[in-house]
PyMOL commands that place a pseudoatom at each C-alpha (Angstrom):
pseudoatom trace, name=CA, resn=UNK, resi=1, chain=A, elem=C, hetatm=0, pos=[-18.653, 16.708, 4.276]
pseudoatom trace, name=CA, resn=UNK, resi=2, chain=A, elem=C, hetatm=0, pos=[-15.760, 16.354, 1.959]
pseudoatom trace, name=CA, resn=UNK, resi=3, chain=A, elem=C, hetatm=0, pos=[-12.267, 16.750, 3.353]
pseudoatom trace, name=CA, resn=UNK, resi=4, chain=A, elem=C, hetatm=0, pos=[-9.457, 18.337, 1.148]
pseudoatom trace, name=CA, resn=UNK, resi=5, chain=A, elem=C, hetatm=0, pos=[-6.494, 16.307, 0.296]
pseudoatom trace, name=CA, resn=UNK, resi=6, chain=A, elem=C, hetatm=0, pos=[-4.198, 18.201, 2.517]
pseudoatom trace, name=CA, resn=UNK, resi=7, chain=A, elem=C, hetatm=0, pos=[-6.437, 17.717, 5.511]
pseudoatom trace, name=CA, resn=UNK, resi=8, chain=A, elem=C, hetatm=0, pos=[-6.765, 13.805, 4.876]
pseudoatom trace, name=CA, resn=UNK, resi=9, chain=A, elem=C, hetatm=0, pos=[-2.926, 13.577, 4.744]
pseudoatom trace, name=CA, resn=UNK, resi=10, chain=A, elem=C, hetatm=0, pos=[-2.439, 15.531, 7.908]
pseudoatom trace, name=CA, resn=UNK, resi=11, chain=A, elem=C, hetatm=0, pos=[-5.022, 13.627, 10.006]
pseudoatom trace, name=CA, resn=UNK, resi=12, chain=A, elem=C, hetatm=0, pos=[-3.328, 10.425, 8.915]
pseudoatom trace, name=CA, resn=UNK, resi=13, chain=A, elem=C, hetatm=0, pos=[0.123, 11.694, 9.495]
pseudoatom trace, name=CA, resn=UNK, resi=14, chain=A, elem=C, hetatm=0, pos=[-1.035, 12.845, 13.041]
pseudoatom trace, name=CA, resn=UNK, resi=15, chain=A, elem=C, hetatm=0, pos=[-2.579, 9.495, 13.718]
pseudoatom trace, name=CA, resn=UNK, resi=16, chain=A, elem=C, hetatm=0, pos=[0.572, 7.805, 12.598]
pseudoatom trace, name=CA, resn=UNK, resi=17, chain=A, elem=C, hetatm=0, pos=[2.925, 9.766, 14.557]
pseudoatom trace, name=CA, resn=UNK, resi=18, chain=A, elem=C, hetatm=0, pos=[0.900, 9.164, 17.866]
pseudoatom trace, name=CA, resn=UNK, resi=19, chain=A, elem=C, hetatm=0, pos=[0.461, 5.541, 17.122]
pseudoatom trace, name=CA, resn=UNK, resi=20, chain=A, elem=C, hetatm=0, pos=[4.112, 4.996, 16.222]
pseudoatom trace, name=CA, resn=UNK, resi=21, chain=A, elem=C, hetatm=0, pos=[5.136, 7.036, 19.516]
pseudoatom trace, name=CA, resn=UNK, resi=22, chain=A, elem=C, hetatm=0, pos=[3.000, 5.190, 21.671]
pseudoatom trace, name=CA, resn=UNK, resi=23, chain=A, elem=C, hetatm=0, pos=[3.652, 1.794, 20.439]
pseudoatom trace, name=CA, resn=UNK, resi=24, chain=A, elem=C, hetatm=0, pos=[7.419, 2.347, 20.263]
pseudoatom trace, name=CA, resn=UNK, resi=25, chain=A, elem=C, hetatm=0, pos=[7.434, 3.587, 23.931]
pseudoatom trace, name=CA, resn=UNK, resi=26, chain=A, elem=C, hetatm=0, pos=[4.894, 1.550, 25.542]
pseudoatom trace, name=CA, resn=UNK, resi=27, chain=A, elem=C, hetatm=0, pos=[4.836, -1.797, 23.737]
pseudoatom trace, name=CA, resn=UNK, resi=28, chain=A, elem=C, hetatm=0, pos=[8.306, -2.194, 22.252]
pseudoatom trace, name=CA, resn=UNK, resi=29, chain=A, elem=C, hetatm=0, pos=[10.237, -0.132, 24.798]
pseudoatom trace, name=CA, resn=UNK, resi=30, chain=A, elem=C, hetatm=0, pos=[12.519, 1.316, 22.254]
pseudoatom trace, name=CA, resn=UNK, resi=31, chain=A, elem=C, hetatm=0, pos=[13.746, 4.725, 21.646]
pseudoatom trace, name=CA, resn=UNK, resi=32, chain=A, elem=C, hetatm=0, pos=[13.267, 5.810, 17.836]
pseudoatom trace, name=CA, resn=UNK, resi=33, chain=A, elem=C, hetatm=0, pos=[15.735, 7.870, 16.184]
pseudoatom trace, name=CA, resn=UNK, resi=34, chain=A, elem=C, hetatm=0, pos=[14.906, 11.421, 14.654]
pseudoatom trace, name=CA, resn=UNK, resi=35, chain=A, elem=C, hetatm=0, pos=[14.382, 10.409, 11.233]
pseudoatom trace, name=CA, resn=UNK, resi=36, chain=A, elem=C, hetatm=0, pos=[12.181, 7.399, 11.967]
pseudoatom trace, name=CA, resn=UNK, resi=37, chain=A, elem=C, hetatm=0, pos=[9.979, 9.170, 14.753]
pseudoatom trace, name=CA, resn=UNK, resi=38, chain=A, elem=C, hetatm=0, pos=[9.274, 12.199, 12.732]
pseudoatom trace, name=CA, resn=UNK, resi=39, chain=A, elem=C, hetatm=0, pos=[9.012, 10.858, 9.217]
pseudoatom trace, name=CA, resn=UNK, resi=40, chain=A, elem=C, hetatm=0, pos=[5.219, 11.441, 8.868]
pseudoatom trace, name=CA, resn=UNK, resi=41, chain=A, elem=C, hetatm=0, pos=[5.935, 15.132, 9.312]
pseudoatom trace, name=CA, resn=UNK, resi=42, chain=A, elem=C, hetatm=0, pos=[8.281, 15.067, 6.488]
pseudoatom trace, name=CA, resn=UNK, resi=43, chain=A, elem=C, hetatm=0, pos=[5.827, 13.125, 4.552]
pseudoatom trace, name=CA, resn=UNK, resi=44, chain=A, elem=C, hetatm=0, pos=[3.269, 15.761, 4.895]
pseudoatom trace, name=CA, resn=UNK, resi=45, chain=A, elem=C, hetatm=0, pos=[5.811, 18.612, 4.008]
pseudoatom trace, name=CA, resn=UNK, resi=46, chain=A, elem=C, hetatm=0, pos=[6.734, 16.516, 0.706]
pseudoatom trace, name=CA, resn=UNK, resi=47, chain=A, elem=C, hetatm=0, pos=[2.902, 16.281, 0.007]
pseudoatom trace, name=CA, resn=UNK, resi=48, chain=A, elem=C, hetatm=0, pos=[2.647, 20.017, 0.213]
pseudoatom trace, name=CA, resn=UNK, resi=49, chain=A, elem=C, hetatm=0, pos=[5.630, 20.804, -1.665]
pseudoatom trace, name=CA, resn=UNK, resi=50, chain=A, elem=C, hetatm=0, pos=[4.636, 18.643, -4.771]
pseudoatom trace, name=CA, resn=UNK, resi=51, chain=A, elem=C, hetatm=0, pos=[3.239, 20.688, -7.689]
pseudoatom trace, name=CA, resn=UNK, resi=52, chain=A, elem=C, hetatm=0, pos=[-0.627, 20.592, -8.001]
pseudoatom trace, name=CA, resn=UNK, resi=53, chain=A, elem=C, hetatm=0, pos=[-0.170, 18.824, -11.268]
pseudoatom trace, name=CA, resn=UNK, resi=54, chain=A, elem=C, hetatm=0, pos=[1.454, 15.898, -9.830]
pseudoatom trace, name=CA, resn=UNK, resi=55, chain=A, elem=C, hetatm=0, pos=[-1.359, 15.449, -7.215]
pseudoatom trace, name=CA, resn=UNK, resi=56, chain=A, elem=C, hetatm=0, pos=[-4.153, 15.674, -9.542]
pseudoatom trace, name=CA, resn=UNK, resi=57, chain=A, elem=C, hetatm=0, pos=[-3.256, 12.228, -11.239]
pseudoatom trace, name=CA, resn=UNK, resi=58, chain=A, elem=C, hetatm=0, pos=[-5.323, 9.276, -10.050]
pseudoatom trace, name=CA, resn=UNK, resi=59, chain=A, elem=C, hetatm=0, pos=[-2.426, 7.201, -8.676]
pseudoatom trace, name=CA, resn=UNK, resi=60, chain=A, elem=C, hetatm=0, pos=[-1.272, 10.002, -6.274]
pseudoatom trace, name=CA, resn=UNK, resi=61, chain=A, elem=C, hetatm=0, pos=[-4.298, 10.723, -4.437]
pseudoatom trace, name=CA, resn=UNK, resi=62, chain=A, elem=C, hetatm=0, pos=[-4.385, 11.680, -0.866]
pseudoatom trace, name=CA, resn=UNK, resi=63, chain=A, elem=C, hetatm=0, pos=[-5.838, 8.352, -0.082]
pseudoatom trace, name=CA, resn=UNK, resi=64, chain=A, elem=C, hetatm=0, pos=[-2.956, 6.493, -1.865]
pseudoatom trace, name=CA, resn=UNK, resi=65, chain=A, elem=C, hetatm=0, pos=[-0.519, 8.861, 0.194]
pseudoatom trace, name=CA, resn=UNK, resi=66, chain=A, elem=C, hetatm=0, pos=[-2.370, 7.821, 3.393]
pseudoatom trace, name=CA, resn=UNK, resi=67, chain=A, elem=C, hetatm=0, pos=[-2.015, 4.227, 2.622]
pseudoatom trace, name=CA, resn=UNK, resi=68, chain=A, elem=C, hetatm=0, pos=[1.622, 4.416, 1.715]
pseudoatom trace, name=CA, resn=UNK, resi=69, chain=A, elem=C, hetatm=0, pos=[2.051, 6.381, 5.137]
pseudoatom trace, name=CA, resn=UNK, resi=70, chain=A, elem=C, hetatm=0, pos=[0.335, 3.707, 7.215]
pseudoatom trace, name=CA, resn=UNK, resi=71, chain=A, elem=C, hetatm=0, pos=[2.197, 0.914, 5.587]
pseudoatom trace, name=CA, resn=UNK, resi=72, chain=A, elem=C, hetatm=0, pos=[5.644, 2.604, 6.068]
pseudoatom trace, name=CA, resn=UNK, resi=73, chain=A, elem=C, hetatm=0, pos=[4.589, 3.236, 9.975]
pseudoatom trace, name=CA, resn=UNK, resi=74, chain=A, elem=C, hetatm=0, pos=[3.895, -0.504, 10.370]
pseudoatom trace, name=CA, resn=UNK, resi=75, chain=A, elem=C, hetatm=0, pos=[7.211, -1.243, 8.526]
pseudoatom trace, name=CA, resn=UNK, resi=76, chain=A, elem=C, hetatm=0, pos=[9.215, 1.045, 10.791]
pseudoatom trace, name=CA, resn=UNK, resi=77, chain=A, elem=C, hetatm=0, pos=[7.674, -0.443, 13.928]
pseudoatom trace, name=CA, resn=UNK, resi=78, chain=A, elem=C, hetatm=0, pos=[8.208, -4.103, 12.596]
pseudoatom trace, name=CA, resn=UNK, resi=79, chain=A, elem=C, hetatm=0, pos=[11.802, -3.288, 12.098]
pseudoatom trace, name=CA, resn=UNK, resi=80, chain=A, elem=C, hetatm=0, pos=[12.235, -1.970, 15.568]
pseudoatom trace, name=CA, resn=UNK, resi=81, chain=A, elem=C, hetatm=0, pos=[10.340, -5.018, 16.949]
pseudoatom trace, name=CA, resn=UNK, resi=82, chain=A, elem=C, hetatm=0, pos=[12.835, -7.418, 15.365]
for i in range(1, 82): cmd.bond("trace and resi %d" % i, "trace and resi %d" % (i + 1))
show_as sticks, trace
zoom trace
């Protein structure tokens, strides 16, 4: 089964959002601000708003967007851990 790029980005965003919330609340015991807590949602909106011509290039595939989303989630959690 081949997944659409929008579905891949949405699934990764949901996983990042849940992981970020669970780790911040239960492991780090910190309260995230609005921008850092819900940034995966804004990331998906940005992906959906971009024109299709931009998304068709090889360097801006859904998998690359997903990897960047995971990296930024890890970076946000690292900043709050310090």
